[in-house]
N, C-alpha and C positions, 0 to 999 in steps of 0.2 A: 504492499498501500503506500503510495507517494506521501513524503513526509510534507506537510502544510504547516506554514509557520503565523506566527501572529506579531505583531509589533512588542508587546509582552513577552516574548520568548526569547528578545534580546537583550543583551549587558548594555550594549551601547544604545543611546539615544540619538535619535536620526530623524533630522526638520524633513519635513515633508514639501516635496515639489509639485504643490496642488495641479499648477498652471500640467504639468506632463503626466499627470496621474494615471491618465488611459492609454498612453503610449505604449506599445509594444515593450515589453519587456522581456529578460533572457528568459530563453528557455534551451535552446540547445546549438551546438555549435553547429556550423560556422556561424559567428554573429560579432563581424567587424565596429558595431556600433560602441561608440564614446560608454563607457561605464560611468556613473556619479556613483561616489562613494557617499555622498553626503546628502543622499534621496532616500528617505524609509524604505518607498516603493522597490526600487532598485535594487537594496541591501537586502529586502524581504527576499524576493524572487533570486536572486542569486544566490544564495546560503539556501535555498530551498534546492534549487538543481546541485547546487554542493552536497549537499545533505544526502540527497537521493543517489547521484554518482557514487557515492562512499558506501551506502546501504545502513545507513547508521539515522537514527533519531535521537539521540543521545544528547541531552542538554550539555555536558559537557564538550563535546564535539562542536555543538555550534560554539559555545564562546573561546574556543581555540581558534576557529576559524574568522572570528572577531578578530581576535589578538594578532593573528596573523594578518590580516586586510589592515589594519592599526598600526601596529607596531612593526612588520616585515617586510609588507609588500611594498615596493618599491612605486613611486609616483610615474614614473614611465610607464607603468603597465598600466595603459589607459581603456583595451577594447577588451569587452564583455568577455569574449573567446579570451583574451590574455589572464583575464581574471580570473576566470572558472579555472584554466589550469594551472595557473599560483598556486592558487588555493587549495584546487585535489591533490597535487604534487606534493604539495608543503604538508598537506592534514596528512597522507600517508607516510612519509618519511617517518615526520613525530609519533605516529601511530603505531607504528614499526608495519603495515600494513603494505612494503615492499612498494 
């Protein structure tokens, strides 16, 4: 069953880009569109996709993903697909999933 997240599931607080709320968000690759790290709607969609890719619904994994995004992911990683790849690969390394 796919992971569905709510804003309250996230550790960090994010502003809402209400103007672009109805614009398509990340669902799968390829998606070269820019990723807005400072938009709740973008972050929720990305975290859902990454959690589903990792096969996890564990809140600790979600917190790890947010920490990676805020503390470790370089700002030059801008596209949605690059963000997805970075989060998945880094989380797999840290969780020992190969």
